[in-house]
Every structure is written in C-alpha cells, then in structure tokens.
C-alpha positions as YAML, in Angstrom:
chain: A
units: angstrom
residues:
- id: 1
  name: MET
  ca: [0.00, 0.00, 0.00]
- id: 2
  name: LYS
  ca: [1.09, 3.53, -0.74]
- id: 3
  name: VAL
  ca: [-0.25, 6.95, 0.26]
- id: 4
  name: ILE
  ca: [0.26, 9.95, -2.00]
- id: 5
  name: LYS
  ca: [-0.03, 13.14, 0.04]
- id: 6
  name: PHE
  ca: [-0.74, 16.58, -1.44]
- id: 7
  name: GLY
  ca: [-0.31, 19.87, 0.38]
- id: 8
  name: ALA
  ca: [0.83, 23.47, 0.06]
- id: 9
  name: VAL
  ca: [2.67, 26.01, 2.17]
- id: 10
  name: TRP
  ca: [-0.48, 28.20, 2.36]
- id: 11
  name: CYS
  ca: [-2.64, 25.30, 3.62]
- id: 12
  name: SER
  ca: [-3.28, 25.43, 7.38]
- id: 13
  name: GLY
  ca: [-4.68, 21.88, 7.44]
- id: 14
  name: CYS
  ca: [-1.48, 20.68, 5.80]
- id: 15
  name: LEU
  ca: [0.51, 22.11, 8.70]
- id: 16
  name: VAL
  ca: [-1.70, 20.17, 11.11]
- id: 17
  name: MET
  ca: [-1.32, 16.94, 9.15]
- id: 18
  name: LYS
  ca: [2.45, 17.09, 8.64]
- id: 19
  name: PRO
  ca: [3.44, 15.99, 12.19]
- id: 20
  name: ARG
  ca: [0.49, 13.55, 12.30]
- id: 21
  name: TRP
  ca: [1.78, 11.79, 9.18]
- id: 22
  name: ALA
  ca: [5.35, 11.90, 10.54]
- id: 23
  name: GLU
  ca: [4.17, 9.92, 13.59]
- id: 24
  name: ILE
  ca: [2.23, 7.43, 11.48]
- id: 25
  name: GLU
  ca: [5.18, 6.90, 9.14]
- id: 26
  name: SER
  ca: [7.64, 6.40, 12.01]
- id: 27
  name: GLU
  ca: [5.30, 3.85, 13.62]
- id: 28
  name: ASN
  ca: [4.62, 2.03, 10.31]
- id: 29
  name: THR
  ca: [8.00, 1.90, 8.60]
- id: 30
  name: TRP
  ca: [6.66, -0.49, 5.93]
- id: 31
  name: LEU
  ca: [4.20, 2.16, 4.69]
- id: 32
  name: GLN
  ca: [5.19, 3.84, 1.43]
- id: 33
  name: THR
  ca: [4.34, 7.54, 1.18]
- id: 34
  name: GLU
  ca: [5.01, 10.34, -1.26]
- id: 35
  name: MET
  ca: [4.51, 14.06, -0.68]
- id: 36
  name: HIS
  ca: [3.70, 16.51, -3.47]
- id: 37
  name: ASP
  ca: [3.39, 20.28, -3.29]
- id: 38
  name: PHE
  ca: [0.17, 21.48, -4.93]
- id: 39
  name: ASP
  ca: [1.82, 24.58, -6.38]
- id: 40
  name: GLU
  ca: [5.08, 22.99, -7.50]
- id: 41
  name: ASP
  ca: [4.25, 19.49, -8.74]
- id: 42
  name: LYS
  ca: [1.56, 20.13, -11.35]
- id: 43
  name: GLU
  ca: [2.25, 16.80, -13.10]
- id: 44
  name: ALA
  ca: [1.24, 14.78, -10.02]
- id: 45
  name: VAL
  ca: [-1.64, 17.17, -9.26]
- id: 46
  name: GLU
  ca: [-3.05, 16.64, -12.76]
- id: 47
  name: LYS
  ca: [-2.35, 12.88, -12.76]
- id: 48
  name: TYR
  ca: [-4.43, 12.39, -9.60]
- id: 49
  name: GLY
  ca: [-7.00, 15.13, -10.34]
- id: 50
  name: ILE
  ca: [-6.27, 17.05, -7.15]
- id: 51
  name: THR
  ca: [-8.25, 20.25, -6.58]
- id: 52
  name: ASP
  ca: [-7.32, 23.06, -4.21]
- id: 53
  name: THR
  ca: [-9.18, 21.25, -1.42]
- id: 54
  name: LEU
  ca: [-6.12, 20.38, 0.65]
- id: 55
  name: PRO
  ca: [-4.61, 18.44, 2.21]
- id: 56
  name: ALA
  ca: [-5.48, 15.47, 0.01]
- id: 57
  name: PHE
  ca: [-4.48, 11.85, 0.51]
- id: 58
  name: VAL
  ca: [-4.70, 9.20, -2.21]
- id: 59
  name: PHE
  ca: [-4.44, 5.58, -1.07]
- id: 60
  name: LEU
  ca: [-3.11, 3.09, -3.62]
- id: 61
  name: ASP
  ca: [-2.99, -0.69, -3.52]
- id: 62
  name: LYS
  ca: [0.15, -2.65, -4.39]
- id: 63
  name: ASP
  ca: [-0.85, -2.57, -8.09]
- id: 64
  name: GLY
  ca: [-1.06, 1.24, -8.02]
- id: 65
  name: ASN
  ca: [-4.86, 1.37, -8.14]
- id: 66
  name: GLU
  ca: [-6.60, 4.01, -6.05]
- id: 67
  name: PHE
  ca: [-8.97, 2.59, -3.46]
- id: 68
  name: LEU
  ca: [-9.56, 5.60, -1.21]
- id: 69
  name: ARG
  ca: [-9.22, 9.37, -1.28]
- id: 70
  name: MET
  ca: [-9.51, 11.71, 1.69]
- id: 71
  name: THR
  ca: [-9.22, 15.46, 2.10]
- id: 72
  name: GLY
  ca: [-8.87, 17.81, 5.04]
- id: 73
  name: GLU
  ca: [-7.66, 17.14, 8.55]
- id: 74
  name: VAL
  ca: [-8.09, 13.47, 9.45]
- id: 75
  name: ASP
  ca: [-7.70, 12.06, 12.96]
- id: 76
  name: LYS
  ca: [-4.59, 9.96, 13.45]
- id: 77
  name: ASP
  ca: [-6.63, 7.06, 14.85]
- id: 78
  name: LYS
  ca: [-8.82, 7.01, 11.74]
- id: 79
  name: LEU
  ca: [-5.79, 7.03, 9.42]
- id: 80
  name: VAL
  ca: [-4.09, 4.25, 11.40]
- id: 81
  name: ALA
  ca: [-7.27, 2.14, 11.26]
- id: 82
  name: ILE
  ca: [-7.51, 2.59, 7.47]
- id: 83
  name: ILE
  ca: [-3.84, 1.77, 7.03]
- id: 84
  name: ASN
  ca: [-4.06, -1.36, 9.21]
- id: 85
  name: GLU
  ca: [-7.25, -2.56, 7.50]
- id: 86
  name: ASN
  ca: [-5.68, -2.19, 4.05]
- id: 87
  name: LYS
  ca: [-2.00, -3.01, 4.63]
- id: 88
  name: GLU
  ca: [-2.23, -6.19, 2.53]
- id: 89
  name: ARG
  ca: [-3.70, -4.37, -0.47]
...
C-alpha cells in the first residue's frame, strides 16, 4: 500500500497533518508515502486530479490502483485504522 499526500505552504490543514503523518510513518515503517506540493508538482496534481481542497491523501494498492481518497484534517486514529485494515492491499 502507498499513500500519495498533497499539500501546500499556504494550507493550514497541511501544517496540522504534517506531524500527524510523521508519527504514522515512524510507527509504520513499511508504509510507502510520497509528498507533493500542490503549487510545484503540477504533473502529479493533474495525474491524480487534485483540486485546491487540501490536504489530500490518495491511497493506492500494491498494483497502483486508487482505493480511497480523503481530504482535510483526518484524525490519526482514523488514518491508522484505514492503514491497518488495508495493509495487505
């Protein structure tokens, strides 16, 4: 499983989520993540159809197929539950 994260320097929710994701990633070292800046990485923004509703998180299975998309501030417990439920995908 992989999570593609999108954010921007002007996004207050992104600032909230940054340390939350850092904790999740340090506790789940197997989890693959990628971070893209909304204003700087237009190729990834277009590829995944990201709007200016940020932060945005795209969850991919091991074949690279999207199975979940979330936006905004998400509780750490909710993210961890989703990650644990889908870790074999």
